[in-house]
N, C-alpha and C positions, 0 to 999 in steps of 0.2 A: 410400665415402663419400656417397652420395646419401641412400641408407636411414638412414646417421646423422643427415642433416641433417633428414630428415622426422621421426625419431623423436622430436631434439633441440626442432624446433617443435612437434610435437602435446603433448610434454609441458609445454613454456610454455603454450598454450593450453588446457590442461587444468588449469593450477595457476592461468591468470587466471579461466577461469571459475568455479573452487572460489573465488577471491577476491571474483567477483561474488556468489554465491551465498549463503556465509560470510563475507565480509568480514575484515581482518585480523584493512503491508500492511505481481458482480463482488463483487473484495471483494466482492471490488469489484465486487459485482453478481452477477453471474451465480454466484456461490457460496453462495448465502443456504439452498441445503437440507442442506449438509452442516455436521453438527456438528462434523467434526474438521477443520475448514478452519486452514489455519497459512498466514502468509505470513512471506518472507523479505523487507523492507523497505533497500532501500541507498540510501545517499543521496549525490548525486553532487555535487560541483564541477566545473563546466566551466570551462576559460577562456576568460577574454574575447576575442572574434575566430573562437573556436574552435565556437562553439555548430551551427553549419551543419554541419561536419564530424561533431560527434559524433551530432546527430541523423542521418546519414546512416549512420553505420556503426550505429548501433542499429536503425532500420526497416531496413537494405540486407544486413547483415553478422549481426550478433547475433539478430534476429528470427527468421533462418529457422534458427537452431540452438537457439531456443528452440522453433520449431513441431516441429521434428522431435524435443527433449524430452516436447512434448505428445503425439505419434502414438507414442513410445517410453512410454509412461507414467510417465514422470519426475515430472512437473508436471503442475499441473490449467490453470495459465494466466499469462502475464505482461504486464503494463501497463509504459507508459511515461508520464511524469508530466513538466511544467514546472511548477515553482514561480512563482506570481505575484509581484510585486511583490518583487522580491530586486534587490541593487546587490553590486561587487564586495566592500563589506564582509559581504556575509550569509556564512555558513558552508557553504550548498550552495543550488543553484539546478535540480535536476532528480531524480527521484525514479524507481528500478525496483522493480516490486514480484513476486513471483514467488510464485505460490500450490500449494501442496502440498493434498491434499484426502486423504493421509494419514500420519500422524506417522512411522510407518517409514519413507517414503519421503524423510525429511530424512536418512537414516544417507548414503547413496548417491544423490548427486544431479547426476551428469554420468556417463552410462554409454555415450553416442552419441562419432561419429568425427566431429568436424569438417570434416577432408577429403574426406570423402561428400556433406557439405551444400553444401561448396564446391569442388567438385572444380577442380582447374587454379588455384584463387585461391592468391596468395603472403598464408599464414597467417601466418606473421612480419611482413609489413607491416601487416596487418589487427592485430596483436597491440601492436606500438609506435604505431600512429596512435591505437589505443584509449589508450593507457597517457599518451600525450601530451595529448591534448585534456580529459582529465579525470580524476579523482583521487575516489578511494573513499572516504570521508570515514568511514564508518562504517555498518554493516549491524546490522539488530535482527531477530530473529524475535518473532512475535507470534501470537496463538491467540485465535479468535473467540470471545466470550463469548455474543452474542447479536445480532439484525440481525431490520429491517422493511422489509418490501418490499410493492409493488403485489400486489395476489392475482394479478395475470395475468402475475408476474413482475418485474423490473427491468424498467425501460425506459431513455430515453438518461440519462447522465449524466455530462455531458462535464466538469461540475466537483465537486469533492471541497472541503469544508472542513474540513479535520483540525485535530480539536480535542484538544490535549496535556493530562493530568489527573494531576493529584500527590495522592494518595489519603496520606491520613495515617494512620503504623502501626496496626494494630489494628482499624481501620474498613473494611476494604478489603469485607468483605461488606455490611457497611452500604452503601458506595457501591453496589457491583455493584444490591443489591436497590431503591435508590433508581431507578439508570438504569431497570430492567425494569418497576418498579411506577408512576414517576412520569414518567420523560422519554420510555420508550419508546412508550404512549399517546400522549402529545402529539407525537411525530413520526409517527404512524401518521394524527392528524388533520392534521399538515401533507401526510402523500404524498393525503390526500383530498383536501386542496383545490389540490393540485398544485404548491405551492411546493417539495416535495422528491420527491425520486422514490427515494430509500432512507435507510434508517441503519442503523449498524453501532456496536457495542462492542466493541476490543480488549484483549488484556489482553498487556502484555509479559513475554514467556517469558524469552531472552537476549538481551543479558546484565541481571540481576536486581540486587534488592539494595535497601535504604534510602535509599544514596545517588544514586539515580539522579535526573533531573529530572523525571520523570514515571512512572505505572508501568500507565497507561491510555490508550487513543486511543478519540474517538468521531467517527464519518465521517459529515459530513450529506452524500446527494447533491444535487446540482444540474443539472435538466435542460439549462439555458444559463445564460449570465449574466445575463437579466434577471429571473432568479430569486433571485438575491442579498439579502438585506436584503427579502425582501418576505412572509415568514412572518410569520403574525399569531399571536403567543403568549398575547395574551387570550384570543380567540375560540378558538385549540385549548385551552388549559388550562381555558374552560370547558365544552368538550365533552368533553373525556378523564375530568376530575375536575369532574362536576358538583353542585355544594353542599360543594365542600372547598376550604380555605382555602389559598390562592394562596401566601399568602405566607410560610404554614408551612412547604408543600411545598419552598419556596424555600429556606427556610433550613435546612431538613436536608439540602438538596444543597450547599448552601455549608459546611456543617458538617463534609461528609465529605470535601470535596475542593478542591482549586485549580486553576482553568484557567490552565496554565501559557502556553500560547500556542497562536492559531489561525493556520493557514496555507490558504491557495487553493491546490488545485492542477489545472492544467488537463489533460485526457487528450491525449496525442500519438500513442499508438499501444497496441493491444493483441490479443492473441489467448486463445481458450480451447479446454478442449474440446468439442467438439460432441456 
């Protein structure tokens, strides 16, 4: 009976982990050298009054499991973010990001035994507590297209400004070209000025289709809260594109995409492959 009980608990925990990874994004910073970087981004709605319990579970129960997954070569990294300026009416208020540096690893994402990570712990209790304090709203798989970071590697990035882009059908190539040729050099100037600590362009892989509210995400890395709103766009544009018509460059951007939404994410915890 004990063996059957343990097997049932393990099966349920594995099922929960698969849900956390694929659902019913380092970025993010330390991953900028790998062109095959993928991220599973899980959007969580933590119930009012349950945030303390949720963070405790993520940091003390799930984080060690993700550390074992990193040691086992399954994933490259894991991050936990709180979404700032949210309320009870918002769809989600926390986000976890699981990084993969090889697309082949996305096929089999959970090969470890949680009981070995937490020997003697009541896994069934942790399973139910996780389900009780948060709902997994949705998961998306994204692929990194391009990135810019300081020459000596990513520095502090306590905050991320996450921008969701709706790209018009048929102009995806034009949009990516605009981001790489127009905006990437501008963000490189922000990095030199110290108002940004990095920038990334990600494309949604799954779900896909024209009915999605967005197809691309850009990530602006902020070293600390004081840098919010401090980027000098005029100065950066003049340095990145001397002699060019700034209004024409921004017009080309507007023609290729719509900025659907911007969010401010605060990094609560993170672990990466060393």
